[in-house]
C-alpha angles and dihedrals in degrees: 000000000000088000093046091047090050091048092049089046091053092047091050090051091048090050092050091048091049091050093048091047093051091044090051093050091049090047091054094044095047091046093052092049103044098035086080092058112030139049120257096261092052091047092054092051094049095046093046090052092049094049091047090053092051093049092050095049096046089049093062126095097250127113119276092250092051091045093052094044096046092042090052092050092047093047091048092051096045093043092050092048094049094042090051090050093047091044091056091049093048092048091049092048091047091048092049091047092049091048091051092048091049091052091049092049092047091050091049092050092048091050092048097049091040089057091043093052092047089050092050091048089052092049091048090051091052091047092052091048090049091047091052092050091049091051090051091049091047091051092051091050090051090049091051092046092049091049091055091049091053090045089053091050089053096042084236129131129184138160107294121229134150088248094056091043091056091055089060105028123054098184143335133216115192138178097193113243093003113057142354125192115196117197110198121221113263091237093050115095107211124200112257095242091062090062093046112111094218091053090048089052088058091049089050091057090052093048094042090227133078110272124199119184116188137170117244114225116237 
């Protein structure tokens, strides 16, 4: 009995060691395979389930071959089921994360270009305002220049202001350095020589650009 008990004891120890050895190998194999796919918590659950399956099957009263075959089938089935479940969860999490990131990027892009467009519109508005002011200044300079030309033609000089210029000059068209057309104010009575084409030709030589002085009809 003592011998038999010892024998049984040894067999039992051998069986436990074999079960633990198989469980350890499966643990290592499963860990190596699924660690590439699933997060740590999911890996722990899957491996624990596989090891539990192995321990249950090898603890039954069937032959070793049957135990190994049925355990392998059970492990394959459980592992496939859990991997499929975890795969779906991982794909969903990845999809949700990607969608969230895309929305954040889209919002950032909209905000950036919205601010950029508003900035450009503001700059354009300022440029148009500046352009208008420059045109006004340019027109006033042409009025003053034309007034001095008319003063020269009359051998007359007076204090120059935009106000006095407007009493003599109605409008001016000028292509700088090429031609200037001076339209006299309707209420201004110009000397006849100013309107003479030959006299204007002489003025043009002095100014180094073609000068045309004409009376504006009331």
